[in-house]
All heavy atoms as TSV, in Angstrom:
chain	resi	resn	atom	element	x	y	z
A	1	MET	N	N	42.222	-249.877	54.839
A	1	MET	CA	C	41.592	-251.148	55.393
A	1	MET	C	C	41.885	-251.152	56.880
A	1	MET	O	O	42.997	-251.048	57.382
A	1	MET	CB	C	42.344	-252.228	54.693
A	1	MET	CG	C	41.885	-253.664	54.974
A	1	MET	SD	S	42.627	-254.745	53.777
A	1	MET	CE	C	42.153	-256.241	54.476
A	2	PRO	N	N	40.837	-251.371	57.659
A	2	PRO	CA	C	41.003	-251.420	59.189
A	2	PRO	C	C	41.791	-252.599	59.623
A	2	PRO	O	O	41.712	-253.787	59.074
A	2	PRO	CB	C	39.674	-251.437	59.791
A	2	PRO	CG	C	38.731	-251.698	58.609
A	2	PRO	CD	C	39.422	-251.534	57.337
A	3	LYS	N	N	42.608	-252.382	60.555
A	3	LYS	CA	C	43.488	-253.440	61.126
A	3	LYS	C	C	42.709	-254.297	62.132
A	3	LYS	O	O	42.090	-253.691	63.001
A	3	LYS	CB	C	44.693	-252.889	61.877
A	3	LYS	CG	C	45.675	-253.873	62.501
A	3	LYS	CD	C	46.800	-253.251	63.129
A	3	LYS	CE	C	47.763	-254.192	63.704
A	3	LYS	NZ	N	48.891	-253.597	64.479
A	4	PRO	N	N	42.592	-255.667	61.981
A	4	PRO	CA	C	41.810	-256.525	62.852
A	4	PRO	C	C	42.389	-256.471	64.226
A	4	PRO	O	O	43.626	-256.382	64.416
A	4	PRO	CB	C	41.875	-257.850	62.219
A	4	PRO	CG	C	43.027	-257.861	61.345
A	4	PRO	CD	C	43.265	-256.480	60.943
A	5	GLU	N	N	41.481	-256.489	65.249
A	5	GLU	CA	C	42.077	-256.505	66.623
A	5	GLU	C	C	42.632	-257.948	66.907
A	5	GLU	O	O	42.023	-258.906	66.664
A	5	GLU	CB	C	40.851	-256.223	67.525
A	5	GLU	CG	C	40.468	-254.794	67.622
A	5	GLU	CD	C	39.458	-254.449	68.678
A	5	GLU	OE1	O	39.685	-255.099	69.778
A	5	GLU	OE2	O	38.636	-253.732	68.468
A	6	THR	N	N	43.818	-257.951	67.582
A	6	THR	CA	C	44.407	-259.196	67.805
A	6	THR	C	C	44.176	-259.514	69.353
A	6	THR	O	O	44.358	-260.652	69.732
A	6	THR	CB	C	46.029	-259.208	67.528
A	6	THR	OG1	O	46.527	-258.072	68.159
A	6	THR	CG2	C	46.212	-259.067	66.051
A	7	GLU	N	N	44.043	-258.356	70.091
A	7	GLU	CA	C	43.697	-258.621	71.605
A	7	GLU	C	C	42.351	-258.176	71.922
A	7	GLU	O	O	41.816	-257.212	71.395
A	7	GLU	CB	C	44.779	-257.719	72.344
A	7	GLU	CG	C	44.668	-257.989	73.784
A	7	GLU	CD	C	45.715	-257.147	74.516
A	7	GLU	OE1	O	46.880	-257.111	74.025
A	7	GLU	OE2	O	45.344	-256.478	75.482
A	8	PRO	N	N	41.452	-259.052	72.555
A	8	PRO	CA	C	40.150	-258.642	72.914
A	8	PRO	C	C	40.188	-257.396	73.662
A	8	PRO	O	O	40.984	-257.142	74.531
A	8	PRO	CB	C	39.675	-259.787	73.771
A	8	PRO	CG	C	40.601	-260.950	73.556
A	8	PRO	CD	C	41.957	-260.346	73.063
A	9	SER	N	N	39.134	-256.602	73.489
A	9	SER	CA	C	38.932	-255.339	74.217
A	9	SER	C	C	38.642	-255.491	75.653
A	9	SER	O	O	37.968	-256.491	76.030
A	9	SER	CB	C	37.756	-254.567	73.555
A	9	SER	OG	O	37.425	-253.390	74.294
A	10	LYS	N	N	39.211	-254.675	76.475
A	10	LYS	CA	C	38.789	-254.697	77.894
A	10	LYS	C	C	37.320	-254.347	78.099
A	10	LYS	O	O	36.859	-254.670	79.225
A	10	LYS	CB	C	39.811	-253.711	78.726
A	10	LYS	CG	C	41.134	-254.245	78.820
A	10	LYS	CD	C	41.987	-253.308	79.722
A	10	LYS	CE	C	43.356	-253.778	79.848
A	10	LYS	NZ	N	44.177	-252.884	80.734
A	11	ASP	N	N	36.734	-253.645	77.304
A	11	ASP	CA	C	35.333	-253.322	77.332
A	11	ASP	C	C	34.374	-254.303	76.824
A	11	ASP	O	O	33.291	-254.059	76.699
A	11	ASP	CB	C	35.071	-251.916	76.861
A	11	ASP	CG	C	35.751	-250.842	77.684
A	11	ASP	OD1	O	35.828	-250.998	78.897
A	11	ASP	OD2	O	36.063	-249.832	77.114
A	12	GLU	N	N	34.883	-255.518	76.446
A	12	GLU	CA	C	33.925	-256.492	75.870
A	12	GLU	C	C	32.975	-256.889	76.967
A	12	GLU	O	O	33.182	-256.942	78.141
A	12	GLU	CB	C	34.704	-257.674	75.276
A	12	GLU	CG	C	35.298	-258.636	76.234
A	12	GLU	CD	C	36.045	-259.810	75.524
A	12	GLU	OE1	O	35.400	-260.573	74.870
A	12	GLU	OE2	O	37.273	-259.770	75.635
A	13	ILE	N	N	31.818	-257.256	76.419
A	13	ILE	CA	C	30.782	-257.722	77.301
A	13	ILE	C	C	30.803	-259.282	77.436
A	13	ILE	O	O	30.859	-259.912	76.374
A	13	ILE	CB	C	29.459	-257.348	76.678
A	13	ILE	CG1	C	29.317	-255.857	76.495
A	13	ILE	CG2	C	28.258	-257.762	77.547
A	13	ILE	CD1	C	29.513	-254.996	77.625
A	14	LEU	N	N	30.764	-259.882	78.647
A	14	LEU	CA	C	30.852	-261.249	78.844
A	14	LEU	C	C	29.567	-261.871	79.378
A	14	LEU	O	O	28.781	-261.145	80.101
A	14	LEU	CB	C	31.891	-261.459	79.799
A	14	LEU	CG	C	33.272	-260.967	79.602
A	14	LEU	CD1	C	34.250	-261.274	80.817
A	14	LEU	CD2	C	33.873	-261.469	78.269
A	15	THR	N	N	29.346	-263.017	78.994
A	15	THR	CA	C	28.061	-263.751	79.490
A	15	THR	C	C	28.552	-264.449	80.861
A	15	THR	O	O	29.753	-264.313	81.285
A	15	THR	CB	C	27.731	-264.900	78.465
A	15	THR	OG1	O	28.851	-265.808	78.352
A	15	THR	CG2	C	27.393	-264.435	77.158
A	16	VAL	N	N	27.668	-265.004	81.446
A	16	VAL	CA	C	27.922	-265.660	82.829
A	16	VAL	C	C	29.045	-266.753	82.504
A	16	VAL	O	O	30.084	-266.784	83.274
A	16	VAL	CB	C	26.730	-266.340	83.388
A	16	VAL	CG1	C	27.098	-267.250	84.549
A	16	VAL	CG2	C	25.700	-265.204	83.876
A	17	TYR	N	N	28.860	-267.565	81.532
A	17	TYR	CA	C	29.846	-268.630	81.161
A	17	TYR	C	C	31.215	-267.918	80.952
A	17	TYR	O	O	32.194	-268.479	81.427
A	17	TYR	CB	C	29.351	-269.407	79.961
A	17	TYR	CG	C	30.427	-270.350	79.480
A	17	TYR	CD1	C	30.517	-271.681	80.240
A	17	TYR	CD2	C	31.299	-270.151	78.427
A	17	TYR	CE1	C	31.396	-272.592	79.671
A	17	TYR	CE2	C	32.171	-271.117	77.980
A	17	TYR	CZ	C	32.290	-272.309	78.695
A	17	TYR	OH	O	33.155	-273.287	78.385
A	18	GLU	N	N	31.271	-266.895	80.148
A	18	GLU	CA	C	32.594	-266.247	79.814
A	18	GLU	C	C	33.187	-265.593	80.951
A	18	GLU	O	O	34.447	-265.609	81.173
A	18	GLU	CB	C	32.340	-265.162	78.723
A	18	GLU	CG	C	32.004	-265.858	77.312
A	18	GLU	CD	C	31.443	-264.883	76.390
A	18	GLU	OE1	O	30.874	-263.779	76.738
A	18	GLU	OE2	O	31.637	-265.087	75.108
A	19	ALA	N	N	32.360	-265.004	81.878
A	19	ALA	CA	C	32.873	-264.357	83.034
A	19	ALA	C	C	33.431	-265.416	83.943
A	19	ALA	O	O	34.557	-265.241	84.566
A	19	ALA	CB	C	31.858	-263.565	83.798
A	20	ALA	N	N	32.808	-266.497	84.183
A	20	ALA	CA	C	33.245	-267.571	85.028
A	20	ALA	C	C	34.603	-268.073	84.467
A	20	ALA	O	O	35.591	-268.387	85.246
A	20	ALA	CB	C	32.260	-268.696	85.051
A	21	LYS	N	N	34.751	-268.318	83.139
A	21	LYS	CA	C	35.939	-268.772	82.522
A	21	LYS	C	C	37.034	-267.849	82.717
A	21	LYS	O	O	38.205	-268.135	83.126
A	21	LYS	CB	C	35.683	-269.069	81.008
A	21	LYS	CG	C	36.854	-269.761	80.369
A	21	LYS	CD	C	36.510	-270.002	78.861
A	21	LYS	CE	C	37.675	-270.598	78.144
A	21	LYS	NZ	N	37.358	-270.904	76.746
A	22	PHE	N	N	36.776	-266.515	82.549
A	22	PHE	CA	C	37.728	-265.455	82.709
A	22	PHE	C	C	38.294	-265.371	84.229
A	22	PHE	O	O	39.467	-265.236	84.430
A	22	PHE	CB	C	37.185	-264.015	82.328
A	22	PHE	CG	C	38.005	-262.833	82.707
A	22	PHE	CD1	C	39.243	-262.639	82.050
A	22	PHE	CD2	C	37.701	-261.998	83.724
A	22	PHE	CE1	C	40.001	-261.559	82.294
A	22	PHE	CE2	C	38.455	-260.952	83.990
A	22	PHE	CZ	C	39.632	-260.706	83.241
A	23	LEU	N	N	37.351	-265.581	85.175
A	23	LEU	CA	C	37.674	-265.445	86.520
A	23	LEU	C	C	38.185	-266.832	87.117
A	23	LEU	O	O	38.585	-266.942	88.327
A	23	LEU	CB	C	36.536	-265.052	87.317
A	23	LEU	CG	C	36.078	-263.610	87.150
A	23	LEU	CD1	C	34.687	-263.305	87.875
A	23	LEU	CD2	C	37.145	-262.589	87.492
A	24	LYS	N	N	38.029	-267.979	86.343
A	24	LYS	CA	C	38.423	-269.254	86.633
A	24	LYS	C	C	37.669	-269.738	87.955
A	24	LYS	O	O	38.228	-270.292	88.895
A	24	LYS	CB	C	39.917	-269.362	86.956
A	24	LYS	CG	C	40.683	-269.011	85.546
A	24	LYS	CD	C	42.239	-269.282	85.877
A	24	LYS	CE	C	43.047	-269.201	84.663
A	24	LYS	NZ	N	42.945	-268.179	83.725
A	25	ILE	N	N	36.311	-269.406	87.888
A	25	ILE	CA	C	35.450	-269.950	88.864
A	25	ILE	C	C	34.234	-270.558	88.291
A	25	ILE	O	O	34.110	-270.425	86.973
A	25	ILE	CB	C	35.016	-268.914	89.939
A	25	ILE	CG1	C	34.325	-267.811	89.101
A	25	ILE	CG2	C	36.267	-268.368	90.689
A	25	ILE	CD1	C	33.755	-266.625	90.095
A	26	SER	N	N	33.410	-271.332	88.899
A	26	SER	CA	C	32.261	-272.006	88.458
A	26	SER	C	C	31.144	-270.909	87.979
A	26	SER	O	O	31.072	-269.822	88.587
A	26	SER	CB	C	31.638	-273.036	89.311
A	26	SER	OG	O	30.999	-272.437	90.397
A	27	ARG	N	N	30.224	-271.376	87.138
A	27	ARG	CA	C	29.107	-270.570	86.754
A	27	ARG	C	C	28.196	-270.405	87.917
A	27	ARG	O	O	27.666	-269.326	88.213
A	27	ARG	CB	C	28.280	-271.145	85.682
A	27	ARG	CG	C	28.983	-271.127	84.330
A	27	ARG	CD	C	28.063	-271.710	83.167
A	27	ARG	NE	N	27.802	-273.119	83.535
A	27	ARG	CZ	C	26.693	-273.701	83.300
A	27	ARG	NH1	N	25.655	-273.090	82.710
A	27	ARG	NH2	N	26.530	-274.888	83.543
A	28	TRP	N	N	28.207	-271.389	88.741
A	28	TRP	CA	C	27.206	-271.388	89.929
A	28	TRP	C	C	27.791	-270.462	90.953
A	28	TRP	O	O	27.026	-269.771	91.657
A	28	TRP	CB	C	27.107	-272.711	90.510
A	28	TRP	CG	C	26.687	-273.750	89.347
A	28	TRP	CD1	C	27.332	-274.821	89.028
A	28	TRP	CD2	C	25.433	-273.655	88.688
A	28	TRP	NE1	N	26.706	-275.386	87.948
A	28	TRP	CE2	C	25.527	-274.700	87.647
A	28	TRP	CE3	C	24.377	-272.794	88.545
A	28	TRP	CZ2	C	24.541	-274.928	86.751
A	28	TRP	CZ3	C	23.413	-273.052	87.628
A	28	TRP	CH2	C	23.437	-274.042	86.789
A	29	LYS	N	N	29.084	-270.231	91.058
A	29	LYS	CA	C	29.612	-269.221	91.957
A	29	LYS	C	C	29.390	-267.844	91.466
A	29	LYS	O	O	29.066	-266.939	92.327
A	29	LYS	CB	C	31.154	-269.411	92.074
A	29	LYS	CG	C	31.838	-268.400	93.058
A	29	LYS	CD	C	31.348	-268.729	94.434
A	29	LYS	CE	C	32.153	-267.731	95.302
A	29	LYS	NZ	N	31.650	-267.726	96.698
A	30	ILE	N	N	29.456	-267.603	90.048
A	30	ILE	CA	C	29.038	-266.348	89.514
A	30	ILE	C	C	27.562	-266.025	89.960
A	30	ILE	O	O	27.360	-264.907	90.378
A	30	ILE	CB	C	29.266	-266.378	88.005
A	30	ILE	CG1	C	30.676	-266.396	87.618
A	30	ILE	CG2	C	28.511	-265.280	87.294
A	30	ILE	CD1	C	31.478	-265.203	87.665
A	31	TYR	N	N	26.679	-266.919	89.610
A	31	TYR	CA	C	25.255	-266.768	90.019
A	31	TYR	C	C	25.106	-266.420	91.413
A	31	TYR	O	O	24.288	-265.490	91.817
A	31	TYR	CB	C	24.468	-267.932	89.669
A	31	TYR	CG	C	24.106	-268.060	88.190
A	31	TYR	CD1	C	24.508	-269.288	87.558
A	31	TYR	CD2	C	23.496	-267.104	87.498
A	31	TYR	CE1	C	24.258	-269.459	86.178
A	31	TYR	CE2	C	23.287	-267.177	86.043
A	31	TYR	CZ	C	23.722	-268.348	85.498
A	31	TYR	OH	O	23.417	-268.531	84.055
A	32	ASP	N	N	25.924	-267.029	92.416
A	32	ASP	CA	C	25.820	-266.899	93.769
A	32	ASP	C	C	26.222	-265.387	94.092
A	32	ASP	O	O	25.591	-264.663	94.962
A	32	ASP	CB	C	26.643	-267.833	94.611
A	32	ASP	CG	C	26.426	-267.778	96.071
A	32	ASP	OD1	O	25.259	-267.681	96.578
A	32	ASP	OD2	O	27.487	-267.686	96.734
A	33	MET	N	N	27.327	-264.987	93.565
A	33	MET	CA	C	27.870	-263.669	93.733
A	33	MET	C	C	26.905	-262.561	93.203
A	33	MET	O	O	26.841	-261.452	93.795
A	33	MET	CB	C	29.312	-263.629	93.141
A	33	MET	CG	C	30.286	-264.536	93.833
A	33	MET	SD	S	31.832	-264.580	92.923
A	33	MET	CE	C	32.692	-263.091	93.572
A	34	VAL	N	N	26.375	-262.843	92.014
A	34	VAL	CA	C	25.382	-261.936	91.442
A	34	VAL	C	C	24.175	-261.716	92.470
A	34	VAL	O	O	23.770	-260.659	92.812
A	34	VAL	CB	C	24.848	-262.312	90.194
A	34	VAL	CG1	C	23.603	-261.595	89.702
A	34	VAL	CG2	C	25.979	-262.119	89.099
A	35	ARG	N	N	23.669	-262.818	92.944
A	35	ARG	CA	C	22.605	-262.801	93.896
A	35	ARG	C	C	22.914	-262.040	95.120
A	35	ARG	O	O	22.040	-261.240	95.721
A	35	ARG	CB	C	22.163	-264.212	94.224
A	35	ARG	CG	C	20.920	-264.379	95.176
A	35	ARG	CD	C	20.569	-265.839	95.465
A	35	ARG	NE	N	21.682	-266.611	96.021
A	35	ARG	CZ	C	22.045	-266.615	97.265
A	35	ARG	NH1	N	21.396	-265.800	98.194
A	35	ARG	NH2	N	22.981	-267.389	97.758
A	36	LYS	N	N	24.114	-262.085	95.656
A	36	LYS	CA	C	24.586	-261.412	96.903
A	36	LYS	C	C	25.132	-259.981	96.513
A	36	LYS	O	O	25.707	-259.295	97.365
A	36	LYS	CB	C	25.605	-262.217	97.561
A	36	LYS	CG	C	25.150	-263.530	98.094
A	36	LYS	CD	C	26.275	-264.323	98.744
A	36	LYS	CE	C	25.816	-265.651	99.298
A	36	LYS	NZ	N	26.940	-266.464	99.735
A	37	LYS	N	N	25.067	-259.644	95.191
A	37	LYS	CA	C	25.536	-258.387	94.779
A	37	LYS	C	C	26.971	-258.148	95.154
A	37	LYS	O	O	27.456	-257.141	95.534
A	37	LYS	CB	C	24.707	-257.282	95.209
A	37	LYS	CG	C	23.283	-257.297	94.669
A	37	LYS	CD	C	22.403	-256.098	95.070
A	37	LYS	CE	C	21.066	-256.012	94.651
A	37	LYS	NZ	N	20.388	-257.169	94.110
A	38	GLN	N	N	27.834	-259.201	94.965
A	38	GLN	CA	C	29.258	-259.246	95.281
A	38	GLN	C	C	30.174	-258.877	94.053
A	38	GLN	O	O	31.372	-258.885	94.268
A	38	GLN	CB	C	29.652	-260.369	95.982
A	38	GLN	CG	C	29.010	-260.780	97.306
A	38	GLN	CD	C	29.364	-262.091	97.836
A	38	GLN	OE1	O	29.661	-263.035	97.203
A	38	GLN	NE2	N	29.386	-262.227	99.147
A	39	ILE	N	N	29.601	-258.863	92.922
A	39	ILE	CA	C	30.355	-258.759	91.705
A	39	ILE	C	C	29.554	-257.721	90.784
A	39	ILE	O	O	28.408	-257.770	90.798
A	39	ILE	CB	C	30.512	-260.170	91.014
A	39	ILE	CG1	C	31.446	-260.049	89.901
A	39	ILE	CG2	C	29.151	-260.664	90.620
A	39	ILE	CD1	C	31.934	-261.417	89.330
A	40	PRO	N	N	30.335	-256.827	90.069
A	40	PRO	CA	C	29.576	-255.891	89.198
A	40	PRO	C	C	29.067	-256.675	88.042
A	40	PRO	O	O	29.687	-257.452	87.268
A	40	PRO	CB	C	30.759	-254.957	88.722
A	40	PRO	CG	C	32.073	-255.731	88.920
A	40	PRO	CD	C	31.756	-256.686	89.937
A	41	PHE	N	N	27.730	-256.289	87.718
A	41	PHE	CA	C	27.071	-256.878	86.525
A	41	PHE	C	C	25.955	-255.964	86.066
A	41	PHE	O	O	25.576	-255.061	86.727
A	41	PHE	CB	C	26.440	-258.299	86.904
A	41	PHE	CG	C	25.274	-258.209	87.917
A	41	PHE	CD1	C	24.033	-258.247	87.365
A	41	PHE	CD2	C	25.480	-258.113	89.261
A	41	PHE	CE1	C	22.922	-258.050	88.309
A	41	PHE	CE2	C	24.397	-258.010	90.164
A	41	PHE	CZ	C	23.134	-257.977	89.659
A	42	LYS	N	N	25.505	-256.316	84.834
A	42	LYS	CA	C	24.383	-255.639	84.256
A	42	LYS	C	C	23.279	-256.591	84.036
A	42	LYS	O	O	23.537	-257.711	83.426
A	42	LYS	CB	C	24.789	-254.841	82.975
A	42	LYS	CG	C	25.879	-253.977	83.086
A	42	LYS	CD	C	25.514	-252.676	83.760
A	42	LYS	CE	C	26.690	-251.760	83.770
A	42	LYS	NZ	N	26.551	-250.604	84.613
A	43	ALA	N	N	21.984	-256.309	84.415
A	43	ALA	CA	C	20.966	-257.187	84.011
A	43	ALA	C	C	20.349	-256.799	82.565
A	43	ALA	O	O	20.243	-255.573	82.322
A	43	ALA	CB	C	19.793	-257.032	85.025
A	44	VAL	N	N	20.302	-257.755	81.807
A	44	VAL	CA	C	19.687	-257.541	80.437
A	44	VAL	C	C	18.435	-258.503	80.366
A	44	VAL	O	O	18.583	-259.630	80.153
A	44	VAL	CB	C	20.660	-257.869	79.352
A	44	VAL	CG1	C	20.038	-257.708	77.906
A	44	VAL	CG2	C	21.910	-257.070	79.403
A	45	GLY	N	N	17.257	-257.926	80.790
A	45	GLY	CA	C	16.072	-258.785	80.994
A	45	GLY	C	C	16.411	-259.720	82.251
A	45	GLY	O	O	16.941	-259.229	83.219
A	46	ILE	N	N	16.237	-260.967	82.000
A	46	ILE	CA	C	16.651	-261.780	83.105
A	46	ILE	C	C	18.076	-262.346	83.015
A	46	ILE	O	O	18.615	-263.017	83.943
A	46	ILE	CB	C	15.652	-263.104	83.161
A	46	ILE	CG1	C	15.771	-263.856	81.934
A	46	ILE	CG2	C	14.300	-262.637	83.395
A	46	ILE	CD1	C	14.985	-265.213	81.964
A	47	GLN	N	N	18.775	-262.033	81.905
A	47	GLN	CA	C	20.216	-262.485	81.736
A	47	GLN	C	C	21.141	-261.398	82.430
A	47	GLN	O	O	20.802	-260.363	82.629
A	47	GLN	CB	C	20.468	-262.592	80.296
A	47	GLN	CG	C	19.602	-263.637	79.579
A	47	GLN	CD	C	20.037	-263.714	78.122
A	47	GLN	OE1	O	20.684	-262.910	77.547
A	47	GLN	NE2	N	19.407	-264.658	77.429
A	48	LYS	N	N	22.350	-261.984	82.767
A	48	LYS	CA	C	23.317	-261.097	83.401
A	48	LYS	C	C	24.472	-261.066	82.404
A	48	LYS	O	O	24.833	-261.921	81.784
A	48	LYS	CB	C	23.851	-261.724	84.703
A	48	LYS	CG	C	22.706	-262.136	85.665
A	48	LYS	CD	C	21.825	-260.893	86.101
A	48	LYS	CE	C	20.849	-261.281	87.111
A	48	LYS	NZ	N	19.431	-261.111	86.603
A	49	ARG	N	N	25.063	-259.847	82.390
A	49	ARG	CA	C	26.163	-259.533	81.524
A	49	ARG	C	C	27.261	-258.858	82.443
A	49	ARG	O	O	26.885	-258.130	83.380
A	49	ARG	CB	C	25.842	-258.641	80.326
A	49	ARG	CG	C	24.913	-259.339	79.387
A	49	ARG	CD	C	25.599	-260.467	78.632
A	49	ARG	NE	N	24.838	-261.111	77.651
A	49	ARG	CZ	C	24.105	-262.278	77.788
A	49	ARG	NH1	N	24.141	-262.862	78.948
A	49	ARG	NH2	N	23.424	-262.711	76.934
A	50	PHE	N	N	28.484	-258.933	81.939
A	50	PHE	CA	C	29.577	-258.425	82.689
A	50	PHE	C	C	30.553	-257.661	81.777
A	50	PHE	O	O	30.866	-258.153	80.694
A	50	PHE	CB	C	30.399	-259.499	83.379
A	50	PHE	CG	C	29.584	-260.528	84.263
A	50	PHE	CD1	C	28.868	-261.527	83.727
A	50	PHE	CD2	C	29.425	-260.166	85.662
A	50	PHE	CE1	C	28.014	-262.282	84.411
A	50	PHE	CE2	C	28.542	-260.910	86.424
A	50	PHE	CZ	C	27.899	-261.991	85.783
A	51	VAL	N	N	30.965	-256.559	82.317
A	51	VAL	CA	C	31.907	-255.727	81.415
A	51	VAL	C	C	33.296	-256.071	81.884
A	51	VAL	O	O	33.634	-256.004	83.106
A	51	VAL	CB	C	31.726	-254.138	81.653
A	51	VAL	CG1	C	32.753	-253.393	80.854
A	51	VAL	CG2	C	30.246	-253.863	81.246
A	52	LYS	N	N	34.230	-256.648	80.996
A	52	LYS	CA	C	35.474	-257.152	81.319
A	52	LYS	C	C	36.310	-256.164	82.165
A	52	LYS	O	O	36.983	-256.506	83.108
A	52	LYS	CB	C	36.219	-257.569	80.138
A	52	LYS	CG	C	37.493	-258.338	80.349
A	52	LYS	CD	C	37.986	-259.098	79.153
A	52	LYS	CE	C	39.129	-260.034	79.434
A	52	LYS	NZ	N	39.639	-260.566	78.244
A	53	SER	N	N	36.335	-254.882	81.725
A	53	SER	CA	C	37.166	-253.850	82.363
A	53	SER	C	C	36.676	-253.631	83.841
A	53	SER	O	O	37.438	-253.510	84.709
A	53	SER	CB	C	37.116	-252.567	81.563
A	53	SER	OG	O	35.787	-252.010	81.552
A	54	GLN	N	N	35.306	-253.681	84.105
A	54	GLN	CA	C	34.806	-253.650	85.418
A	54	GLN	C	C	35.271	-254.867	86.295
A	54	GLN	O	O	35.528	-254.738	87.413
A	54	GLN	CB	C	33.327	-253.533	85.391
A	54	GLN	CG	C	32.875	-252.144	84.809
A	54	GLN	CD	C	31.217	-251.986	84.826
A	54	GLN	OE1	O	30.562	-253.081	85.052
A	54	GLN	NE2	N	30.833	-250.863	84.387
A	55	LEU	N	N	35.248	-255.958	85.699
A	55	LEU	CA	C	35.700	-257.143	86.405
A	55	LEU	C	C	37.213	-257.076	86.712
A	55	LEU	O	O	37.571	-257.384	87.918
A	55	LEU	CB	C	35.464	-258.426	85.571
A	55	LEU	CG	C	34.052	-258.926	85.353
A	55	LEU	CD1	C	34.069	-260.174	84.550
A	55	LEU	CD2	C	33.320	-259.110	86.690
A	56	ILE	N	N	38.017	-256.560	85.883
A	56	ILE	CA	C	39.373	-256.305	86.179
A	56	ILE	C	C	39.601	-255.324	87.235
A	56	ILE	O	O	40.332	-255.585	88.217
A	56	ILE	CB	C	40.158	-255.941	84.866
A	56	ILE	CG1	C	40.208	-257.054	83.805
A	56	ILE	CG2	C	41.567	-255.366	85.219
A	56	ILE	CD1	C	40.634	-256.637	82.535
A	57	GLU	N	N	38.909	-254.316	87.266
A	57	GLU	CA	C	38.912	-253.233	88.408
A	57	GLU	C	C	38.514	-253.829	89.731
A	57	GLU	O	O	39.079	-253.609	90.758
A	57	GLU	CB	C	38.048	-251.943	88.011
A	57	GLU	CG	C	38.599	-251.123	86.945
A	57	GLU	CD	C	37.753	-250.013	86.586
A	57	GLU	OE1	O	36.861	-249.693	87.442
A	57	GLU	OE2	O	37.867	-249.412	85.448
A	58	TRP	N	N	37.421	-254.584	89.522
A	58	TRP	CA	C	36.948	-255.307	90.842
A	58	TRP	C	C	37.988	-256.222	91.434
A	58	TRP	O	O	38.127	-256.229	92.624
A	58	TRP	CB	C	35.535	-256.035	90.426
A	58	TRP	CG	C	34.966	-256.797	91.488
A	58	TRP	CD1	C	34.354	-256.484	92.611
A	58	TRP	CD2	C	35.204	-258.328	91.580
A	58	TRP	NE1	N	33.970	-257.498	93.404
A	58	TRP	CE2	C	34.425	-258.707	92.716
A	58	TRP	CE3	C	35.673	-259.318	90.821
A	58	TRP	CZ2	C	34.323	-260.058	93.147
A	58	TRP	CZ3	C	35.580	-260.576	91.130
A	58	TRP	CH2	C	34.838	-260.921	92.378
A	59	LEU	N	N	38.566	-256.974	90.516
A	59	LEU	CA	C	39.676	-257.890	90.997
A	59	LEU	C	C	40.903	-257.093	91.626
A	59	LEU	O	O	41.353	-257.536	92.681
A	59	LEU	CB	C	40.252	-258.688	89.771
A	59	LEU	CG	C	39.319	-259.865	89.445
A	59	LEU	CD1	C	39.947	-260.514	88.132
A	59	LEU	CD2	C	39.333	-260.961	90.494
A	60	GLN	N	N	41.247	-256.044	91.067
A	60	GLN	CA	C	42.317	-255.165	91.535
A	60	GLN	C	C	41.910	-254.653	92.937
A	60	GLN	O	O	42.868	-254.526	93.862
A	60	GLN	CB	C	42.660	-254.115	90.704
A	60	GLN	CG	C	43.366	-254.701	89.329
A	60	GLN	CD	C	43.494	-253.584	88.260
A	60	GLN	OE1	O	42.827	-252.557	88.231
A	60	GLN	NE2	N	44.389	-253.882	87.334
A	61	GLY	N	N	40.668	-254.368	93.138
A	61	GLY	CA	C	40.212	-253.885	94.500
A	61	GLY	C	C	40.176	-255.014	95.470
A	61	GLY	O	O	40.154	-254.693	96.701
A	62	LYS	N	N	40.130	-256.164	95.064
A	62	LYS	CA	C	40.157	-257.457	95.986
A	62	LYS	C	C	41.504	-257.922	96.314
A	62	LYS	O	O	41.695	-258.844	96.990
A	62	LYS	CB	C	39.295	-258.575	95.250
A	62	LYS	CG	C	37.842	-258.273	95.070
A	62	LYS	CD	C	37.157	-258.348	96.349
A	62	LYS	CE	C	35.615	-258.104	96.149
A	62	LYS	NZ	N	34.912	-257.999	97.389
A	63	ALA	N	N	42.512	-257.229	95.729
A	63	ALA	CA	C	43.896	-257.753	95.978
A	63	ALA	C	C	44.256	-257.728	97.540
A	63	ALA	O	O	43.909	-256.769	98.091
A	63	ALA	CB	C	44.785	-256.885	95.153
A	64	VAL	N	N	44.908	-258.645	97.907
A	64	VAL	CA	C	45.257	-258.767	99.382
A	64	VAL	C	C	46.622	-258.044	99.401
A	64	VAL	O	O	47.632	-258.162	98.811
A	64	VAL	CB	C	45.460	-260.269	99.779
A	64	VAL	CG1	C	45.985	-260.347	101.227
A	64	VAL	CG2	C	44.183	-260.985	99.601
A	65	ARG	N	N	46.618	-257.069	100.408
A	65	ARG	CA	C	47.811	-256.353	100.807
A	65	ARG	C	C	48.526	-257.027	101.963
A	65	ARG	O	O	47.940	-257.363	102.950
A	65	ARG	CB	C	47.484	-254.912	101.152
A	65	ARG	CG	C	47.032	-254.109	99.998
A	65	ARG	CD	C	46.941	-252.647	100.384
A	65	ARG	NE	N	46.710	-251.915	99.162
A	65	ARG	CZ	C	46.897	-250.644	99.083
A	65	ARG	NH1	N	47.388	-250.010	100.112
A	65	ARG	NH2	N	46.547	-249.971	97.913
A	66	LEU	N	N	49.818	-257.091	101.864
A	66	LEU	CA	C	50.684	-257.739	102.873
A	66	LEU	C	C	51.547	-256.752	103.593
A	66	LEU	O	O	52.810	-257.064	103.774
A	66	LEU	CB	C	51.431	-258.941	102.347
A	66	LEU	CG	C	50.610	-260.070	101.572
A	66	LEU	CD1	C	51.571	-260.989	100.937
A	66	LEU	CD2	C	49.784	-260.743	102.693
A	67	ASP	N	N	50.971	-255.595	103.866
A	67	ASP	CA	C	51.864	-254.554	104.496
A	67	ASP	C	C	52.177	-254.830	105.927
A	67	ASP	O	O	51.416	-255.243	106.671
A	67	ASP	CB	C	51.053	-253.251	104.418
A	67	ASP	CG	C	50.897	-252.623	103.005
A	67	ASP	OD1	O	51.762	-252.994	102.251
A	67	ASP	OD2	O	49.951	-251.869	102.751
């Protein structure tokens, strides 16, 4: 019997609403960033989708260094 996942996969696919919630920003900011190609996304027809692991990598690349 397979063990149910207790932690969501990092490769899960997020909607705009879910990505905004994950990043703690507004949906409108997500749409603006998509329009400016400032955030990794995939187009599925006219809808946009986000791979959670890519968002995490993108965030890590945005980290501010205080060297």
